N, C-alpha and C positions, 0 to 999 in steps of 0.2 A: 790776643791782645784786644781789649775792649776799646771801642772808639769813644772819643770824647763827646758827651752829650751837650749840645749847644744851648738849648733853651728848656724851660720847664714844661712846655707843651709836649715836646718830644719825649721828655722823661716820663710824663704822665701816660703817654701812649704806650711806651715800652713797658711800663708797669701793668697796664691793662692787658697788653699782649701776653705777658708772662702768666697772668691769671687765666686767660682764655686757653693758652697752650697746655695748661695742666690737664685739661679735660678733652680737648679736641686733638685727635690723632688720626692720621690717614692710614688705612689698611689697603691691601690689594683689592679687596671687595668694595671698599668705600673710601677712595682717596680724599685727601684734604684739598679744598679749593681755597687758595689763599689770595687775598686781594690787597694790593698796595696802591695807594694814590699819592701822587706828588701834586704840586701846584698845577702842572700842565698835563700830565699823562696818568693813565690808569693801567696797571699791570695785573694779570691774573695768571696763576700757576695752579695746576692740579698735580699734587705731590703724593707719592707713596712713601710714607715716613719709615716703614720697615726696611725698605731697600735703599731709601735716600735718593730716589730718582724723581725727576720732574717728568711727568707723563705728557702733559699738555701745557702750552703757554700761549698767551694772547695778550696784546696790548694795543694802545692807540697808535703805536708806531708800527704795527703789523702791515706788511705790504698789501694785504687784501683790503684793508680799511683806509689806506692812505688817501685816496681820492674822495672818499665818502665823508670824511670827518671835517673837511675844511670849513664849512659854514654851519656846523652844528654847535649847540651848546655842550658844555662839558658833561652834563647829565645824560644827554641823548647819546653822546659818544660812548659813555660808560656802558649804556644799555647795549649798544652794538658790540662792544668788547665782550660782554657777558654772553651774548648770542653766538659770537664767533668761538668762544671757549667751549660752549655747549656743542656746537657743530663738530669741533675737533675731538671732543670727548666721544661723540656718537661714532665717529670714524674708528675710534679705538675700542669700541664696545663698552664704554663707561656710561652708565645711566644713573648711578647714585653717587653722590659726593657728600662730604661734610663741609659746611661753609665756615671759613675762618676769616673773620673781619680784620684780623691782624692788629687789634687794638684801636681801630677807628670806630667811631660811633656808627650805628646802623641807621644811617639816613643819607640823603643826598646821593653822591656818586656810588657809594658802597651798596646802597639799596638798589640803585639802578642796575648795577652789575648783576645782582641776585635776580632781579625781575627779568632781565634779558635772558639769563641762563634758564630760568624756569619756563619762560615762554618758548624757548627753543627745545624744551623737552628734558632738561636735567632735573633730577629729583633730589631735594635736600630739605 
């Protein structure tokens, strides 16, 4: 059952998402790093699409980041989430991923997640 799309911005994002997902697929060698941003939080998942499993997850609600993000701007918090996701990937011996912006434009918080992950050693 499809959910009801509320506004035309979300509809446009979902259309862009479907275009991106035609070409971006996660494999066991190079899983997909998917970013979702809401008005308040940023969520990152590293997914192996062949098995359908989430290998790594991080968000602004992660317990490791809870105290650090209180006085930061959203973009700086997103950068820390990207770094945390990269650290968790390193623990699972994942060094290469495919970046999936999930229909969001590559600017602002989405770009900050990518920068944080790259600075922490993740390649994409």
